[in-house]
BAFI-3210 file (N, C-alpha, C; in Angstrom, 3 decimals, decimal comma, padded with zeros to 6 digits):
// residues 164
n [1|2|3|4|5|6|7|8|9|10|11|12|13|14|15|16|17|18|19|20|21|22|23|24|25|26|27|28|29|30|31|32|33|34|35|36|37|38|39|40|41|42|43|44|45|46|47|48|49|50|51|52|53|54|55|56|57|58|59|60|61|62|63|64|65|66|67|68|69|70|71|72|73|74|75|76|77|78|79|80|81|82|83|84|85|86|87|88|89|90|91|92|93|94|95|96|97|98|99|100|101|102|103|104|105|106|107|108|109|110|111|112|113|114|115|116|117|118|119|120|121|122|123|124|125|126|127|128|129|130|131|132|133|134|135|136|137|138|139|140|141|142|143|144|145|146|147|148|149|150|151|152|153|154|155|156|157|158|159|160|161|162|163|164]
n.u [089,096|090,831|091,149|090,788|090,788|090,458|091,077|093,742|094,873|094,393|095,926|098,452|099,472|101,964|103,398|102,052|102,728|105,457|105,457|105,628|103,299|100,706|097,843|095,565|094,075|090,563|088,080|088,148|086,095|084,361|084,124|084,488|083,884|084,779|084,918|086,907|090,378|093,865|097,411|100,761|102,046|102,012|103,156|101,941|102,113|100,128|098,424|095,326|095,477|095,240|096,788|099,064|097,900|096,325|098,421|099,908|097,937|097,571|099,574|100,615|098,998|099,436|098,296|098,770|098,382|097,394|098,342|097,273|098,275|096,515|096,628|094,396|092,514|089,403|088,333|088,172|087,880|090,064|089,966|087,882|085,117|086,202|088,878|088,552|087,623|089,911|091,785|090,725|090,877|093,656|094,507|094,867|094,792|093,618|092,729|093,657|092,644|093,631|091,739|089,264|086,752|084,790|081,868|080,454|078,593|079,638|082,160|081,396|080,742|083,126|085,411|087,307|089,020|088,244|088,886|088,205|088,207|085,940|083,279|083,275|081,977|083,488|086,092|089,685|092,478|094,807|097,956|100,172|101,728|103,363|104,599|106,169|106,519|107,593|108,081|105,173|103,121|100,100|096,727|097,420|099,578|102,564|103,375|105,208|106,724|105,955|105,104|102,698|099,277|096,186|092,772|089,474|085,977|086,256|088,512|091,798|094,967|098,532|101,455|104,849|105,588|104,286|101,337|099,718]
n.v [113,413|115,962|116,690|117,223|115,713|117,245|119,846|119,424|118,950|121,453|123,157|122,282|122,403|122,785|120,602|118,530|119,075|118,492|115,835|114,949|114,831|112,711|111,791|109,228|107,294|107,535|105,302|103,805|102,655|103,229|100,923|100,296|101,045|103,607|106,490|108,210|108,315|108,188|107,645|106,246|104,249|100,707|098,463|095,939|093,333|091,169|088,400|087,346|085,937|085,990|085,435|086,782|089,194|088,738|087,991|090,401|092,194|091,107|092,098|094,818|097,736|100,473|102,855|102,816|102,386|099,711|099,040|097,371|095,911|094,223|093,646|094,544|092,569|091,083|088,690|087,498|088,085|090,001|090,975|090,466|090,270|089,193|090,007|092,743|093,158|092,277|094,203|096,509|095,773|095,622|098,201|099,418|102,088|102,007|100,199|099,840|098,624|097,406|095,854|093,454|093,283|091,562|090,537|092,889|094,052|093,373|094,604|097,270|097,642|097,635|099,692|101,068|102,326|101,155|100,758|099,834|098,481|097,030|094,662|091,200|087,956|085,621|083,934|084,329|082,343|080,338|080,452|081,446|083,444|086,387|089,802|092,040|095,408|096,891|099,050|099,874|099,976|101,318|102,186|104,294|105,540|105,664|103,917|103,957|102,186|103,681|106,092|108,723|108,140|109,418|109,330|109,988|110,720|111,927|111,032|109,452|110,072|110,104|110,779|111,838|112,875|113,921|115,938|117,501]
n.w [123,401|121,818|119,044|115,517|112,404|110,137|111,040|111,780|109,272|108,029|109,645|109,191|106,550|105,396|106,360|105,118|102,483|102,531|103,148|105,737|107,138|106,308|104,393|104,516|101,915|101,229|102,638|104,949|107,592|110,670|113,328|115,958|119,488|119,963|118,034|117,492|117,681|118,628|118,426|118,801|116,140|115,848|113,644|111,417|109,091|107,381|105,776|105,381|107,753|111,127|113,364|114,443|115,019|117,307|119,055|119,296|120,274|122,731|124,233|126,456|125,487|125,851|124,908|122,190|118,573|116,656|113,494|110,817|107,941|105,893|103,269|101,995|101,693|100,966|101,697|104,188|107,762|109,843|112,389|115,146|117,501|119,964|119,803|119,816|122,438|123,799|122,959|124,157|126,892|127,227|126,902|124,332|122,018|119,544|116,503|113,208|110,221|107,177|105,588|106,526|109,179|111,718|113,631|114,346|116,142|118,625|118,422|118,409|121,043|122,388|124,045|122,312|119,460|116,252|113,005|109,670|106,310|105,495|106,242|106,990|107,338|107,719|109,504|109,791|108,582|110,515|110,441|111,541|110,299|109,467|109,534|111,687|112,949|110,729|107,897|106,230|103,285|102,626|101,810|100,135|101,325|103,420|106,361|109,266|112,017|115,109|113,966|114,268|114,521|113,557|113,864|112,923|112,330|109,868|108,579|108,142|109,384|109,069|110,728|110,954|113,353|116,576|116,451|118,039]
ca.u [090,209|090,561|091,698|089,968|091,711|090,335|091,847|095,163|095,269|094,405|097,003|099,750|099,602|103,382|103,820|101,486|103,532|106,768|105,271|105,714|101,907|100,127|096,422|095,222|092,977|089,271|087,601|088,047|084,845|084,477|083,369|084,700|083,093|085,297|085,035|088,082|091,501|095,198|098,506|101,881|101,754|102,686|102,779|101,849|101,740|099,630|097,468|094,273|095,930|095,256|097,505|099,909|097,026|096,043|099,665|100,253|096,908|097,711|100,598|100,128|098,895|100,031|097,750|099,240|097,440|097,859|098,049|097,371|098,169|096,014|096,615|093,090|091,735|087,967|087,943|087,980|088,083|091,290|089,631|086,508|084,699|087,139|090,067|088,150|087,629|091,312|092,421|090,250|091,434|095,097|094,761|095,200|093,953|092,843|093,180|093,368|092,765|093,532|091,071|087,921|086,451|083,508|081,274|080,356|077,874|080,597|083,181|080,802|080,699|084,493|085,840|088,547|088,762|088,522|088,488|088,558|087,624|084,646|082,885|083,197|081,635|084,393|087,337|090,913|093,209|095,809|099,206|101,249|102,580|103,230|105,802|105,855|107,438|108,251|107,394|104,153|102,451|098,674|095,805|098,073|100,630|103,530|103,273|106,388|106,534|106,132|104,375|101,460|098,058|095,038|091,579|088,145|084,934|086,601|089,629|092,946|096,216|099,774|102,451|106,170|105,755|103,015|100,855|098,952]
ca.v [113,802|117,309|116,942|116,892|115,507|118,392|120,951|119,086|119,187|122,901|123,806|121,699|122,255|122,682|119,218|117,706|119,339|117,854|114,408|114,640|114,476|112,032|111,493|107,935|107,289|107,241|103,928|103,218|102,894|102,993|099,791|100,199|101,895|104,972|106,918|109,063|107,796|108,539|107,020|105,777|103,032|099,413|097,980|094,495|092,941|089,796|088,176|086,376|085,187|086,969|084,903|087,829|090,251|088,344|088,037|091,789|092,799|090,527|092,905|096,127|098,654|101,759|103,928|102,728|101,978|098,608|099,279|096,062|095,852|092,918|093,571|094,925|091,366|091,080|087,278|087,064|089,144|089,925|091,375|090,183|090,715|088,816|090,845|094,079|093,116|092,157|095,508|097,410|095,294|095,857|099,638|099,888|103,217|101,650|099,239|100,280|097,390|097,440|094,579|093,329|092,903|090,881|090,703|094,343|094,452|093,261|095,640|098,555|097,709|097,776|101,087|101,190|102,664|100,076|101,149|098,852|098,736|096,380|093,581|089,873|087,046|084,475|084,169|084,091|081,112|080,460|079,861|082,122|084,109|087,835|090,585|093,105|096,536|097,251|100,092|099,294|100,871|101,000|103,313|105,384|106,194|104,844|103,957|103,394|101,997|104,905|107,224|109,058|107,873|110,211|108,826|110,441|110,457|112,535|110,403|108,863|110,780|109,499|111,843|111,452|113,474|114,340|117,207|118,308]
ca.w [122,556|121,308|117,710|114,347|111,287|109,227|111,621|111,680|107,876|107,779|110,399|108,849|105,100|105,075|106,634|104,045|101,282|102,652|103,397|107,170|107,447|105,156|104,485|103,918|100,957|101,856|102,575|106,283|108,327|112,115|113,852|117,399|120,365|119,897|116,639|117,396|118,456|118,148|119,154|117,986|115,370|115,830|112,317|111,196|107,726|107,340|104,694|105,685|108,927|112,228|114,516|115,017|115,548|118,694|119,820|119,583|121,132|124,059|124,906|126,910|124,360|126,235|124,085|120,806|117,530|115,824|112,080|110,170|106,489|105,489|101,810|101,475|101,387|101,236|101,746|105,572|108,758|110,633|113,761|115,542|118,814|121,020|119,700|120,260|123,912|124,203|122,739|125,215|128,164|127,284|126,747|122,989|121,614|118,374|115,501|111,849|109,436|105,725|105,387|107,080|110,559|111,879|114,964|114,466|117,349|119,727|118,250|118,780|122,509|122,907|124,195|121,550|118,070|115,294|111,666|108,658|104,995|105,296|107,144|106,379|108,428|107,841|110,240|109,031|108,869|111,578|109,960|112,280|109,317|109,461|109,803|112,626|113,114|109,488|107,145|105,346|102,350|102,522|101,656|099,429|102,106|104,132|107,822|109,921|113,456|115,873|113,386|114,977|113,766|113,996|113,182|113,344|111,333|108,589|107,888|108,817|109,132|109,536|110,877|111,446|114,662|117,183|115,912|118,996]
c.u [089,863|091,253|090,630|090,935|091,640|091,155|093,345|095,680|095,382|095,593|098,391|099,926|101,063|103,899|103,247|102,341|104,878|106,669|105,428|104,339|101,289|098,663|096,159|094,071|091,669|088,918|087,460|086,733|085,050|083,573|083,492|083,823|083,553|085,478|086,257|089,175|092,812|096,224|099,618|101,578|102,646|102,236|102,848|101,416|101,368|098,758|096,565|094,653|096,032|095,975|098,329|099,077|096,730|097,292|100,005|099,226|096,924|098,784|099,966|100,138|099,507|099,573|098,208|098,115|098,078|097,390|098,337|097,218|097,803|095,913|095,289|092,188|090,284|087,450|087,781|088,237|089,383|091,058|088,161|086,265|085,668|088,396|089,756|088,153|089,062|092,036|092,004|090,889|092,905|095,494|095,349|094,275|093,074|093,507|092,743|093,669|092,590|093,020|089,735|087,900|085,135|083,023|081,063|079,587|078,787|081,674|082,655|080,719|082,073|084,877|087,243|088,162|089,133|087,981|089,016|087,879|086,215|084,421|082,830|082,925|082,627|085,652|088,537|091,478|094,211|097,072|100,422|102,257|102,309|104,566|105,395|106,933|108,268|107,478|106,420|103,578|101,008|097,870|096,501|099,159|101,537|103,312|104,493|106,072|106,834|105,502|103,125|100,271|096,942|093,832|090,343|087,174|085,254|087,793|090,717|094,197|097,385|100,814|103,756|106,403|104,388|102,629|100,115|099,483]
c.v [115,114|117,585|116,631|116,757|116,674|119,572|120,681|119,304|120,681|123,586|123,339|121,464|122,114|121,261|118,243|117,859|118,627|116,357|113,994|114,225|113,908|111,691|110,161|108,098|106,949|105,760|103,279|103,632|102,523|101,841|099,664|101,157|103,339|105,358|107,791|108,460|108,233|107,789|106,618|104,420|101,864|098,795|096,464|094,246|091,464|089,645|087,016|085,444|086,176|086,469|085,988|088,987|089,959|088,456|089,467|092,425|092,232|091,256|094,176|097,123|100,014|102,900|103,918|102,288|100,846|098,865|097,982|096,216|094,429|092,773|093,966|093,742|091,512|089,646|086,721|088,254|088,907|090,287|091,081|090,642|090,392|089,683|092,282|094,187|093,074|093,499|096,505|097,046|095,663|097,291|100,041|101,054|102,830|100,611|099,786|099,102|097,666|096,061|094,619|092,997|092,130|091,091|092,182|094,806|094,387|094,335|096,998|098,736|097,921|099,251|101,252|101,581|101,502|100,525|100,124|099,216|098,189|095,319|092,277|088,867|085,903|084,851|083,856|082,715|081,396|079,727|080,449|082,770|085,606|088,495|091,791|094,192|096,806|098,381|099,416|100,380|100,422|102,288|104,536|106,100|105,163|105,023|103,246|103,150|103,308|106,135|107,481|108,855|108,707|109,752|109,483|110,190|111,042|111,909|109,878|109,617|109,994|110,606|111,296|111,916|113,796|115,727|118,071|118,177]
c.w [121,877|119,973|116,676|113,178|110,302|109,733|111,542|110,256|107,591|108,435|109,977|107,354|104,670|105,308|105,615|102,782|101,325|102,925|104,845|107,695|106,179|105,421|103,790|102,942|101,673|101,731|103,932|106,939|109,785|112,540|115,366|118,173|120,401|118,434|116,414|118,264|117,827|118,979|118,217|117,351|115,755|114,515|112,220|109,759|107,766|106,097|105,064|106,837|110,086|113,477|115,208|115,562|117,018|119,563|120,229|120,513|122,545|124,883|125,480|125,750|124,617|125,336|122,644|119,872|116,730|114,395|111,338|108,660|106,117|103,987|101,191|101,162|101,827|101,372|103,155|106,491|109,519|112,096|113,996|116,971|119,932|120,995|120,077|121,775|124,430|124,063|123,824|126,549|128,326|126,924|125,397|122,662|120,437|117,502|114,147|110,929|107,945|105,305|106,094|108,570|110,562|113,305|115,264|115,701|118,563|119,620|118,691|120,292|123,124|122,939|123,611|120,123|117,169|113,940|110,671|107,348|104,866|106,367|106,350|107,497|108,672|108,610|109,354|109,349|109,980|111,120|110,686|111,340|109,365|109,731|110,638|112,599|111,859|108,839|106,191|104,445|102,247|102,421|101,068|100,200|102,769|105,633|108,388|111,395|114,189|115,258|114,207|114,034|114,389|113,187|113,782|112,198|109,960|107,889|108,790|108,382|109,716|109,573|111,430|112,879|115,258|116,695|116,929|120,403]
res [x|x|x|x|x|x|x|x|x|x|x|x|x|x|x|x|x|x|x|x|x|x|x|x|x|x|x|x|x|x|x|x|x|x|x|x|x|x|x|x|x|x|x|x|x|x|x|x|x|x|x|x|x|x|x|x|x|x|x|x|x|x|x|x|x|x|x|x|x|x|x|x|x|x|x|x|x|x|x|x|x|x|x|x|x|x|x|x|x|x|x|x|x|x|x|x|x|x|x|x|x|x|x|x|x|x|x|x|x|x|x|x|x|x|x|x|x|x|x|x|x|x|x|x|x|x|x|x|x|x|x|x|x|x|x|x|x|x|x|x|x|x|x|x|x|x|x|x|x|x|x|x|x|x|x|x|x|x|x|x|x|x|x|x]
***
């Protein structure tokens, strides 16, 4: 991939000023096998329940990024090793988790980008509760279905349109 979030910010200061390009608050760390990824967002809002995460990652990813608003919960993981393998198998570009992941050694082997706030060893509950394809607010910004997500070692960007 030939983008850098820093370069995208520098080249698009006007889009940042108008809100077309948004910078997520710092805090996301890379856990997947790819440290850089981009793609259109599929949004998901859940809380301590990853049933819908598996359902969505079981679909063809087509280079998209699953953006999970887990409410920033630090009480369980929403993505683990099996889901990392599933995301790679189904051609997802990445997963961005406003919450925790687990099985970090397995996630690091998956050829997919996976960024999250932290690690937690406990799995989530399975209540089949969540909302998909809605506008979510997380990390100080808004993410809509179809927004372009850009992630590298310097940060996470959300854009209303492709930038490169």
